[in-house]
N, CA, C and O of each residue as an XYZ file, in Angstrom:
616
protein
N      13.921     47.571      5.501
C      12.677     46.922      5.123
C      11.677     47.118      6.259
O      12.003     46.946      7.434
N      10.487     47.471      5.892
C       9.434     47.738      6.876
C       8.873     46.445      7.444
O       8.872     45.398      6.796
N       8.396     46.555      8.677
C       7.710     45.422      9.295
C       6.228     45.519      8.986
O       5.666     46.605      8.848
N       5.607     44.339      8.881
C       4.175     44.270      8.627
C       3.542     43.317      9.634
O       4.218     42.469     10.217
N       2.254     43.470      9.825
C       1.494     42.529     10.632
C       1.036     41.418      9.698
O       0.400     41.677      8.676
N       1.358     40.197     10.051
C       1.067     39.045      9.199
C       0.168     38.085      9.974
O       0.527     37.634     11.062
N      -0.990     37.775      9.419
C      -1.949     36.867     10.044
C      -1.858     35.514      9.357
O      -2.110     35.393      8.158
N      -1.498     34.506     10.125
C      -1.312     33.165      9.572
C      -2.148     32.155     10.345
O      -2.339     32.284     11.554
N      -2.639     31.154      9.635
C      -3.299     30.038     10.286
C      -2.334     28.866     10.237
O      -2.123     28.255      9.190
N      -1.750     28.566     11.395
C      -0.757     27.501     11.504
C      -1.329     26.387     12.375
O      -1.671     26.606     13.537
N      -1.429     25.205     11.806
C      -1.918     24.038     12.536
C      -3.266     24.288     13.202
O      -3.524     23.813     14.308
N      -4.117     25.038     12.513
C      -5.462     25.299     13.008
C      -5.578     26.455     13.981
O      -6.666     26.738     14.482
N      -4.462     27.129     14.256
C      -4.465     28.269     15.166
C      -4.131     29.544     14.414
O      -3.180     29.583     13.633
N      -4.914     30.586     14.651
C      -4.623     31.879     14.033
C      -3.554     32.586     14.846
O      -3.672     32.736     16.062
N      -2.518     33.012     14.160
C      -1.384     33.693     14.792
C      -1.116     34.991     14.044
O      -1.165     35.032     12.815
N      -0.836     36.041     14.790
C      -0.436     37.313     14.201
C       0.992     37.594     14.636
O       1.313     37.571     15.825
N       1.842     37.858     13.657
C       3.247     38.155     13.940
C       3.634     39.442     13.223
O       3.135     39.733     12.136
N       4.511     40.193     13.829
C       5.076     41.389     13.195
C       6.425     40.989     12.618
O       7.361     40.670     13.351
N       6.509     41.013     11.296
C       7.713     40.524     10.618
C       8.127     41.490      9.516
O       7.337     42.316      9.060
N       9.376     41.366      9.104
C       9.810     42.073      7.904
C       9.080     41.449      6.722
O       8.908     40.231      6.669
N       8.658     42.267      5.788
C       7.825     41.761      4.700
C       8.532     40.771      3.782
O       7.875     40.079      3.005
N       9.853     40.694      3.858
C      10.587     39.748      3.023
C      11.020     38.492      3.784
O      11.917     37.775      3.340
N      10.388     38.229      4.923
C      10.784     37.079      5.748
C      10.197     35.774      5.196
O       8.982     35.657      5.037
N      11.067     34.789      4.903
C      10.580     33.503      4.420
C       9.726     32.790      5.470
O       9.928     32.949      6.674
N       8.782     32.014      4.986
C       7.852     31.309      5.863
C       8.566     30.414      6.866
O       8.151     30.346      8.022
N       9.626     29.728      6.457
C      10.322     28.825      7.382
C      10.795     29.545      8.637
O      10.721     28.991      9.734
N      11.282     30.780      8.485
C      11.797     31.502      9.641
C      10.681     32.001     10.544
O      10.883     32.151     11.749
N       9.517     32.257      9.984
C       8.365     32.608     10.823
C       7.935     31.375     11.610
O       7.689     31.453     12.814
N       7.847     30.237     10.924
C       7.446     28.992     11.586
C       8.402     28.651     12.724
O       7.964     28.359     13.836
N       9.687     28.685     12.456
C      10.683     28.273     13.452
C      10.965     29.356     14.497
O      10.904     29.097     15.699
N      11.271     30.560     14.033
C      11.748     31.606     14.944
C      10.631     32.355     15.651
O      10.736     32.652     16.841
N       9.572     32.659     14.935
C       8.485     33.449     15.526
C       7.493     32.570     16.288
O       6.949     32.984     17.312
N       7.261     31.359     15.784
C       6.237     30.492     16.366
C       6.807     29.314     17.151
O       6.058     28.606     17.824
N       8.109     29.094     17.078
C       8.758     28.052     17.872
C       8.449     26.627     17.440
O       8.608     25.695     18.229
N       8.013     26.445     16.207
C       7.726     25.106     15.684
C       8.959     24.616     14.941
O       9.162     24.946     13.772
N       9.773     23.835     15.619
C      11.089     23.493     15.080
C      11.148     22.152     14.354
O      12.233     21.705     13.983
N      10.010     21.506     14.146
C       9.996     20.256     13.388
C      10.294     20.467     11.923
O      10.849     19.583     11.270
N       9.935     21.620     11.395
C      10.232     21.971     10.012
C      11.691     22.413      9.971
O      12.087     23.319     10.704
N      12.478     21.785      9.128
C      13.930     22.024      9.111
C      14.345     22.869      7.910
O      13.714     22.827      6.854
N      15.411     23.630      8.091
C      16.037     24.357      6.990
C      17.226     23.542      6.520
O      18.185     23.339      7.264
N      17.161     23.079      5.289
C      18.256     22.299      4.720
C      19.067     23.159      3.786
O      20.031     23.802      4.202
N      18.684     23.174      2.528
C      19.478     23.857      1.509
C      19.148     25.342      1.389
O      19.994     26.123      0.954
N      17.941     25.745      1.763
C      17.533     27.141      1.606
C      17.194     27.525      0.181
O      16.968     28.699     -0.114
N      17.157     26.542     -0.703
C      16.900     26.786     -2.124
C      15.650     26.072     -2.631
O      15.339     26.146     -3.819
N      14.932     25.384     -1.748
C      13.755     24.637     -2.156
C      14.073     23.365     -2.911
O      13.246     22.879     -3.682
N      15.276     22.810     -2.698
C      15.695     21.631     -3.461
C      15.790     20.352     -2.640
O      15.860     19.263     -3.210
N      15.793     20.459     -1.301
C      15.985     19.243     -0.501
C      14.713     18.762      0.180
O      14.625     17.589      0.542
N      13.728     19.628      0.363
C      12.449     19.223      0.924
C      12.365     19.171      2.436
O      11.299     18.868      2.972
N      13.446     19.456      3.142
C      13.407     19.416      4.611
C      12.435     20.428      5.203
O      11.936     20.244      6.313
N      12.175     21.475      4.473
C      11.326     22.566      4.959
C       9.867     22.440      4.524
O       9.094     23.385      4.679
N       9.483     21.284      3.982
C       8.135     21.111      3.432
C       7.053     21.281      4.495
O       7.173     20.785      5.615
N       6.009     21.985      4.117
C       4.789     22.145      4.913
C       3.612     21.961      3.952
O       3.783     21.982      2.733
N       2.437     21.785      4.511
C       1.232     21.750      3.688
C       0.586     23.118      3.725
O       0.391     23.690      4.797
N       0.257     23.639      2.568
C      -0.487     24.896      2.480
C      -1.744     24.582      1.689
O      -1.705     24.253      0.504
N      -2.866     24.699      2.401
C      -4.162     24.298      1.831
C      -4.086     22.893      1.244
O      -4.652     22.619      0.186
N      -3.376     22.004      1.948
C      -3.286     20.602      1.561
C      -2.217     20.259      0.553
O      -2.018     19.084      0.245
N      -1.522     21.255      0.028
C      -0.477     21.009     -0.981
C       0.904     21.206     -0.365
O       1.119     22.125      0.425
N       1.837     20.329     -0.739
C       3.214     20.445     -0.241
C       3.884     21.669     -0.852
O       3.862     21.866     -2.067
N       4.471     22.478      0.002
C       5.221     23.667     -0.425
C       6.523     23.689      0.380
O       6.514     23.419      1.581
N       7.623     24.005     -0.269
C       8.882     24.211      0.450
C       8.863     25.611      1.040
O       8.776     26.603      0.316
N       8.945     25.681      2.351
C       8.747     26.956      3.053
C       9.980     27.846      3.101
O       9.900     28.971      3.592
N      11.116     27.372      2.604
C      12.346     28.162      2.712
C      12.427     29.281      1.686
O      13.110     30.280      1.911
N      11.737     29.123      0.565
C      11.896     30.121     -0.484
C      10.577     30.791     -0.869
O      10.406     31.245     -2.000
N       9.643     30.844      0.094
C       8.398     31.582     -0.104
C       8.244     32.575      1.044
O       8.710     32.330      2.157
N       7.595     33.680      0.766
C       7.417     34.703      1.790
C       6.190     34.401      2.639
O       5.139     34.023      2.121
N       6.335     34.569      3.934
C       5.228     34.308      4.857
C       4.018     35.161      4.524
O       2.886     34.682      4.593
N       4.240     36.419      4.162
C       3.128     37.342      3.903
C       2.228     36.864      2.768
O       1.059     37.244      2.705
N       2.755     36.043      1.879
C       1.978     35.563      0.740
C       1.015     34.437      1.112
O       0.212     34.015      0.280
N       1.086     33.948      2.344
C       0.256     32.821      2.758
C      -0.694     33.169      3.895
O      -1.118     32.303      4.659
N      -1.018     34.453      3.992
C      -2.050     34.867      4.924
C      -3.377     34.304      4.402
O      -3.574     34.196      3.192
N      -4.261     33.957      5.294
C      -5.573     33.401      4.944
C      -5.482     32.035      4.275
O      -6.409     31.619      3.580
N      -4.376     31.341      4.480
C      -4.222     29.968      4.004
C      -4.112     29.064      5.227
O      -3.767     29.518      6.318
N      -4.405     27.799      5.037
C      -4.261     26.817      6.112
C      -2.882     26.183      5.975
O      -2.629     25.428      5.037
N      -1.995     26.493      6.915
C      -0.622     25.996      6.892
C      -0.503     24.891      7.937
O      -0.865     25.081      9.098
N       0.009     23.737      7.515
C       0.184     22.619      8.442
C       1.649     22.215      8.453
O       2.233     21.926      7.409
N       2.231     22.198      9.636
C       3.603     21.733      9.825
C       3.557     20.302     10.339
O       2.478     19.756     10.568
N       4.710     19.701     10.519
C       4.784     18.337     11.044
C       4.064     18.247     12.390
O       3.442     17.229     12.694
N       4.145     19.299     13.191
C       3.483     19.291     14.504
C       1.963     19.276     14.381
O       1.274     18.835     15.301
N       1.439     19.747     13.268
C      -0.005     19.829     13.082
C      -0.628     18.622     12.407
O      -1.840     18.602     12.191
N       0.159     17.621     12.071
C      -0.382     16.442     11.388
C      -1.123     15.490     12.318
O      -1.999     14.745     11.879
N      -0.777     15.514     13.586
C      -1.411     14.547     14.492
C      -2.916     14.786     14.560
O      -3.406     15.887     14.308
N      -3.617     13.739     14.903
C      -5.070     13.803     15.015
C      -5.456     13.723     16.490
O      -4.595     13.631     17.364
N      -6.755     13.760     16.751
C      -7.228     13.605     18.135
C      -6.811     12.258     18.714
O      -6.673     12.107     19.927
N      -6.613     11.292     17.837
C      -6.235      9.941     18.265
C      -4.721      9.770     18.376
O      -4.256      8.711     18.798
N      -3.955     10.774     18.013
C      -2.496     10.683     18.078
C      -1.867     10.947     16.722
O      -2.328     11.797     15.960
N      -0.817     10.214     16.438
C      -0.083     10.386     15.183
C      -0.969     10.062     13.986
O      -1.860      9.217     14.074
N      -0.717     10.742     12.860
C      -1.466     10.381     11.653
C      -0.887      9.071     11.101
O       0.103      8.559     11.624
N      -1.505      8.532     10.047
C      -1.111      7.212      9.577
C       0.325      7.164      9.066
O       1.005      6.150      9.224
N       0.785      8.234      8.463
C       2.166      8.268      7.955
C       3.142      8.298      9.129
O       4.135      7.570      9.135
N       2.862      9.130     10.109
C       3.724      9.196     11.293
C       3.766      7.846     12.008
O       4.826      7.414     12.462
N       2.610      7.179     12.109
C       2.558      5.860     12.758
C       3.428      4.851     12.015
O       4.174      4.094     12.636
N       3.332      4.839     10.690
C       4.127      3.899      9.899
C       5.618      4.187     10.055
O       6.417      3.258     10.165
N       6.000      5.460     10.064
C       7.407      5.808     10.246
C       7.904      5.368     11.619
O       9.029      4.886     11.753
N       7.074      5.535     12.623
C       7.452      5.103     13.971
C       7.589      3.585     14.021
O       8.559      3.066     14.574
N       6.626      2.873     13.446
C       6.632      1.412     13.465
C       7.887      0.846     12.811
O       8.449     -0.136     13.294
N       8.332      1.462     11.709
C       9.480      0.945     10.971
C      10.758      1.735     11.230
O      11.753      1.563     10.526
N      10.730      2.593     12.234
C      11.904      3.395     12.585
C      12.510      3.998     11.315
O      13.706      3.872     11.052
N      11.648      4.655     10.541
C      12.014      5.141      9.209
C      12.716      6.490      9.254
O      12.335      7.439      8.569
N      13.726      6.543     10.062
C      14.571      7.737     10.121
C      15.921      7.298     10.650
O      16.022      6.352     11.431
N      16.935      7.983     10.221
C      18.239      7.707     10.783
C      18.682      8.976     11.498
O      18.580      9.056     12.722
N      19.165      9.957     10.767
C      19.522     11.208     11.441
C      18.270     12.026     11.747
O      18.249     12.803     12.702
N      17.213     11.847     10.926
C      15.936     12.505     11.172
C      15.775     13.882     10.572
O      14.699     14.472     10.665
N      16.818     14.407      9.960
C      16.737     15.783      9.462
C      15.712     15.930      8.342
O      14.983     16.921      8.298
N      15.650     14.973      7.456
C      14.734     15.056      6.318
C      13.350     14.493      6.634
O      12.409     14.681      5.862
N      13.229     13.811      7.757
C      12.035     13.025      8.057
C      10.750     13.840      8.048
O       9.748     13.399      7.485
N      10.759     15.002      8.652
C       9.505     15.777      8.697
C       9.052     16.165      7.293
O       7.854     16.155      7.007
N       9.991     16.504      6.418
C       9.632     16.842      5.045
C       9.079     15.651      4.286
O       8.135     15.792      3.508
N       9.658     14.479      4.504
C       9.168     13.268      3.840
C       7.784     12.913      4.358
O       6.906     12.546      3.577
N       7.581     13.018      5.656
C       6.263     12.729      6.238
C       5.218     13.711      5.716
O       4.099     13.316      5.390
N       5.582     14.986      5.637
C       4.660     15.989      5.075
C       4.306     15.616      3.632
O       3.139     15.663      3.245
N       5.305     15.249      2.847
C       5.077     14.906      1.440
C       4.141     13.715      1.294
O       3.195     13.756      0.506
N       4.400     12.665      2.044
C       3.543     11.488      1.977
C       2.145     11.789      2.522
O       1.151     11.289      1.995
N       2.071     12.595      3.563
C       0.768     12.964      4.124
C      -0.057     13.731      3.108
O      -1.279     13.586      3.061
N       0.604     14.551      2.288
C      -0.139     15.315      1.280
C      -0.896     14.392      0.341
O      -1.977     14.737     -0.137
N      -0.332     13.220      0.077
C      -0.977     12.243     -0.803
C      -2.009     11.413     -0.044
O      -3.131     11.239     -0.518
N      -1.639     10.898      1.136
C      -2.535     10.009      1.876
C      -3.710     10.747      2.518
O      -4.717     10.120      2.846
N      -3.605     12.050      2.703
C      -4.748     12.812      3.208
C      -5.797     13.025      2.118
O      -6.977     13.222      2.409
N      -5.359     12.983      0.876
C      -6.282     13.166     -0.251
C      -6.892     11.848     -0.712
O      -8.028     11.810     -1.183
N      -6.129     10.772     -0.571
C      -6.529      9.502     -1.166
C      -6.036      8.368     -0.275
O      -4.840      8.285      0.005
N      -6.917      7.509      0.170
C      -6.504      6.441      1.082
C      -5.661      5.371      0.399
O      -4.898      4.666      1.059
N      -5.792      5.246     -0.912
C      -5.032      4.227     -1.641
C      -4.389      4.830     -2.889
O      -4.788      4.515     -4.010
N      -3.385      5.704     -2.692
C      -2.744      6.305     -3.863
C      -1.932      5.278     -4.646
O      -1.506      4.258     -4.105
N      -1.730      5.563     -5.908
C      -0.915      4.686     -6.749
C       0.564      4.869     -6.400
O       0.951      5.848     -5.762
N       1.368      3.919     -6.826
C       2.824      4.052     -6.631
C       3.334      5.319     -7.302
O       4.210      6.001     -6.770
N       2.789      5.629     -8.463
C       3.201      6.829     -9.190
C       2.879      8.094     -8.371
O       3.700      9.009     -8.300
N       1.709      8.145     -7.768
C       1.331      9.306     -6.947
C       2.234      9.431     -5.718
O       2.615     10.534     -5.325
N       2.568      8.291     -5.121
C       3.463      8.304     -3.957
C       4.841      8.808     -4.363
O       5.402      9.685     -3.705
N       5.385      8.260     -5.436
C       6.713      8.685     -5.887
C       6.719     10.150     -6.300
O       7.684     10.867     -6.034
N       5.651     10.597     -6.947
C       5.561     12.010     -7.330
C       5.556     12.909     -6.093
O       6.142     13.991     -6.112
N       4.900     12.468     -5.021
C       4.871     13.272     -3.795
C       6.263     13.412     -3.190
O       6.559     14.388     -2.501
N       7.108     12.430     -3.455
C       8.466     12.453     -2.892
C       9.479     13.177     -3.772
O      10.655     13.266     -3.420
N       9.029     13.698     -4.921
C       9.927     14.503     -5.751
C      10.502     15.641     -4.911
O       9.771     16.346     -4.215
N      11.790     15.806     -4.986
C      12.428     16.904     -4.268
C      12.726     16.615     -2.808
O      13.164     17.511     -2.087
N      12.503     15.400     -2.355
C      12.834     15.032     -0.973
C      14.165     14.302     -0.985
O      14.284     13.233     -1.583
N      15.157     14.867     -0.334
C      16.482     14.252     -0.289
C      16.763     13.689      1.097
O      16.441     14.305      2.113
N      17.367     12.511      1.116
C      17.824     11.889      2.360
C      19.255     11.458      2.121
O      19.542     10.688      1.205
N      20.136     11.958      2.944
C      21.551     11.662      2.733
C      22.091     10.585      3.663
O      23.201     10.095      3.451
N      21.337     10.207      4.683
C      21.897      9.279      5.672
C      21.566      7.826      5.390
O      22.144      6.938      6.016
N      20.652      7.556      4.467
C      20.418      6.177      4.067
C      19.251      5.479      4.733
O      19.300      4.264      4.925
N      18.221      6.191      5.086
C      17.064      5.537      5.708
C      16.039      5.090      4.673
O      14.906      4.766      5.029
N      16.416      5.068      3.408
C      15.484      4.741      2.329
C      14.782      3.396      2.512
O      13.580      3.296      2.265
N      15.503      2.368      2.938
C      14.898      1.042      3.080
C      13.780      1.072      4.113
O      12.719      0.488      3.894
N      14.006      1.741      5.226
C      12.977      1.837      6.262
C      11.809      2.703      5.801
O      10.656      2.412      6.118
N      12.100      3.748      5.064
C      11.030      4.601      4.522
C      10.168      3.776      3.571
O       8.943      3.888      3.602
N      10.780      2.961      2.739
C      10.017      2.141      1.803
C       9.166      1.102      2.541
O       8.053      0.804      2.107
N       9.669      0.550      3.641
C       8.869     -0.384      4.440
C       7.654      0.340      5.028
O       6.550     -0.205      5.054
N       7.864      1.554      5.491
C       6.742      2.349      6.034
C       5.719      2.635      4.956
O       4.515      2.575      5.209
N       6.185      2.948      3.747
C       5.265      3.219      2.624
C       4.502      1.938      2.271
O       3.298      1.988      2.020
N       5.181      0.807      2.250
C       4.498     -0.471      1.975
C       3.403     -0.721      3.014
O       2.316     -1.187      2.673
N       3.687     -0.414      4.266
C       2.691     -0.569      5.332
C       1.495      0.330      5.088
O       0.352     -0.078      5.297
N       1.753      1.557      4.646
C       0.664      2.491      4.355
C      -0.206      1.976      3.228
O      -1.431      2.084      3.289
N       0.401      1.425      2.213
C      -0.348      0.903      1.072
C      -1.162     -0.321      1.458
O      -2.236     -0.553      0.902
N      -0.659     -1.112      2.412
C      -1.356     -2.322      2.851
C      -2.542     -1.991      3.759
O      -3.467     -2.792      3.891
N      -2.514     -0.825      4.376
C      -3.586     -0.455      5.332
C      -4.891     -0.174      4.647
O      -5.879      0.147      5.307
């Protein structure tokens, strides 16, 4: 497989990488760019650990090709923070210690951020829809729900 030059905008920074044209986005993010907050879980797009925002929409990065997202705005967990620090979802997760093992946490935060960045007061249905495809196996659901309640109260 031939290598190609791939121009990506990751967390507001333009990056050019030479990659095989069939390289999934997750491996470019982690291996080429060193952003390890995005996790590889199932590799099938079913667990949500690899979620990133692409032009504001949640996408599972494990089963999409990096080359297909040139000229898009890609945001990883590392890119969610603001000039003031953590974004509101990250702050709520920190306040309620809404992680146990932490493997799924970045994907859940990305998913919730996709909703709260668009709408300051999303409905419960919109919040739950954003969490479709996010799996947590260690049992931090109660803390995640407390963090979500805090977000809704803000």
